[in-house]
N, C-alpha and C positions, 0 to 999 in steps of 0.2 A: 504493500500500500504506500509505503514511504517512497519507493522508487517511482511509482505511477505519479505521485504528486510532483516529484522532482522533474519528471519528463514533461508533464503538462506545463510546469513553469518554464522549462527550457524551450519548448515549442513556441510559447507566447513571446518569450524573450527574443528569440531569433527572428520571429515575425516582425516585432517592433523595430529591431535593429536593421533588418533588411530594408524597411521603409526609411529608416534614418539615413542609410547610405544613398538612397535615391533622392531624398530631400536635401541631403548635403550637396549633391551634385546640382540640384535645381538652385540652391542658394548661391552658387557661383555665377549663375546666369543673371542674378539680380544684384551682384556686387555686394553681397553681405560679408563683411569682414569675419574671418573664421574665429578668431579669439573673442571678438565682440559677441558673435552668435553664441559661442560656448559660455561666455560669461553670463549673458542674460538668461540663457537656458537654465543654468544652475542657480542663479540668483532668484529667479521666479520659482523654481522648484523648492528652494530653501524656504521662501516666504510661505508657500502653500503648505509645506510639511511642518512648519514651526509650531502652529497651535496644537498639533497632535503629538509632538515629540519633545517639547522643551522641558516638561516635567521629568520625563524619563532620562533626558540628557543630564539634567542637574543631579538626578539620583545616581547616574552612572559616571559622574565626574571623576571619581577615584580610579575607575577602570580606564577612563580616557587618559588621565594623567600618567598612569602607570604604563600605558601602551602607546604613548604619544609618538614614539619613533616609528613603529610599524604602521600606525594609523596615518602618519604624515607621508610615508612612502606610498601607502595604498591610495591616499587622496590625490597625491601628485601624479601617480601613474595612471589612475583611472579617470578622475575628474578633469585634471589640468591637461595632461599630455594626450591621452588617447583621442578624446573627442576633438580637441583643437587641431591636432595633427592630421586627423582624417579629413576634417573640413578644409584645412589648408592644402593638403595634397591633391584634393579633387580639382583645384584650380589648374593643375599641371598634368594630371594623368587621366586616362580613360577609365570608365567604370569597369571595363573588361579586365584591365590590369589590376585594379583595386580588389575586385571580387576574387580573382585568382590568388592574390597575395593574402587576402583574409583567410583563405583556407589553410594557411600555414600556422594559424594560431594553435589548433589542437596539437600539431607536431611540436611546436615550441613548448606548450604546456607539458607534454609528455617528456620531452627532452630535459626541461628545467626541473621537473619533478624528480626524475631519476638522478639528476646531477646534484641537486641541492637539498633534497628531502629524503625521507626514509620510505617514500611510497614506491612499491614494487610495480613495475610495468610488465604486464603480461604480453605474450606473443599475440593473443587474440586482440588486444587493444591496438597493437602496431598494425596487424592485418586489417582491423577495422578502419584505421586512419587511412591506410593506403587505398582500400576499397572505395571509401567515400571521396577521397581525393581524386580518384579516377572519374567519379561522377561529376565532380566540380569541373574538371578539365573538359569533359564531354560537353557540359553546358556552356562554358565560356568560349569554347572553340567551335561549337556547333558541328562537332564531328570532323572539323577541318583542322587537324593537328598541326598543320604547317604554320598556323597562326601563332603557335607557341614560339617559333623561331623569330617572329617579327616583334615580339614584346620587348623592345629596347627599354632598359631602365633609365628613366629620367629623374628629375628632382622629386616629382610627385611619388614615383614608385619607391624611392629610397626613404622618403618620409613616412610612407605607409608601413614600411618595414619597421621603422622606429615605433610606430603605433602598435604594431602586432607584438613586438617584444615587451612593450609597456603593459599591454593587456595580459599577456601570459604571466608576467611578474606579479601583477595585481591578483590574478585568479589564484595563483599558488599561495600567496600570503593570506588570502581570505580563509583558505582551508587550514594552513599550517599554524597561523598565529592564534586561531580560535579566540577571537575577541569576544568577551562576555557581554555582548550588547544585542538587543533585538535587531532583526534585519533593518527595520525602518529607522531605528535610532542610529545604527551603524552607518546607514546611507546618509542620514542628515549630518552626522559627524564628518564623514568623508567629503560631503558637499562643502561644508564650512571650511575645511582645510584646503580643499581644491580651489575654492574661490580666493583664498588668501594668495595662493601661488599664481592665480590667474590675473590678479590686479595689475602687476607690472606689464604683462602682455597686452591687456586691455588698454592701459594708458599709452602704451607704445603705438598702438593702432590709431588712437585719437591724436597723438602727437604727429602722426603721419597723415592726418586728415582722412582717415578711413572711418567714416561715420555710418551709423545704422539709420537708413532712411525708412521711415514708417510708412508702409502701404499694405494692401491686402495680402500679397504673396509673403511679405516679411512676417506679418502677424500669424498667418497660417503655418509658416515654417517654424516659428518659435513655439507656437501652440503644440505642434506635433513633437518637436524635440524635447519639450518640457514634460508633457503628460505621458507620452507613449515611449519614446526612445530614452527618456530620462528617468522619471520616477518609476513607471511601470516596469520597464525592462530591468533596471538595476535591482529592484526588490526581488523579482523573479530569479535573477542571476545569483544574487547572494544566497537566497533561500535554497536554490538548487545545489550550489557548491557545498553548502553546509550539510546537505543530505547525501550526496553521492560522490563528492570530491571533484577536484578540478579536471582531472584527466577524462573521466567519464562525462563530465559536463561539456568539456571543450569539443568533443566530437559532434555535438549538436550544432555547432556553429556552421557546419557544412550545409545545414538547412537554409542558410541565408541566400545562396544563389538560387535555390529552388523557389523560395518565396519571392525573390526579386523577379524571377521569370514569370511567376503567376501574376504579380502586380502589373507587369508590362502587358500581359495578355488581357487582363480584365479592365485595367485603367487606361492603357494606351492603345488597346485594340490590336496588339500584335498577335500573330497566328501561332497556335500551338504546333510545335514541330516534333518530329520523332526524337531528336536529341534531348528535348526536355524530358521525355518519358525514360529514355535510357539513363540519362544523368540522375534523375530522381531515384531510379531503381538502385543504382550503385551507391548513392548517398545514404538511402534508407537501409540498405544492406549493411553498410559499414557501421551505421549507428547501432543496428540490432546486434551485430557480432561483438562490438566493443562493449556493449552494455550488458549482454547476456551472461558473459563469463566473468567470474570474479577472480 
């Protein structure tokens, strides 16, 4: 029952983050500054959560003080770095490149877990990652594998790599450090810390006259990244990692290209192709294999 709950969390989480990747690309079309977008994303989320969390935060202040170093690293890697860098990188790279590189997160989580923690990685998990990665490649190449040879790494691709390493680090720390805070309180704490680190980047964009222009697309963009890709997804992700661990949770990130494809079909009117079906089959097979065997 605990596993089923975690898997539901992970499916919703990856669905929201798949939309966030698309929204992040749309944000570049309206010249929304990446660090400014991320700053207001988490500032608004903090304000929304504050009435529900401030009492528990004060009650857990001793835990926060005692674990301030790991909490600071977690806040910096997840709130400050990951989201900002993804938004920034989409100004320079294609979604195809970004989605393909996102699939490396589970690999990084498994590698870092085996390298820096006591978590034992099973052959089934490695096989599951490889299987689902094949599905990702099928989707992003549309069965035209020659496209892989033309994915030249530019500045955006390299920054996405930084974001992936950052998220893998955060995911492992959520599991290993075992912060004694409720998921919502932990999220609010990380938001506060992440916002502190975000302030210099936000001021730097203002200094360079990169302002947030208020219009309907900007309001819709901020609304989505706050409520769905922000509050909702992070609560589900933290809860899932605490239930099944970072390695088993990480494999579900391969669902993001599947959901992105579905959004393109239903929202943008793109045609369902055979490579979508093949890709989804391999991705789901990899998730099942890596999740079934302990």
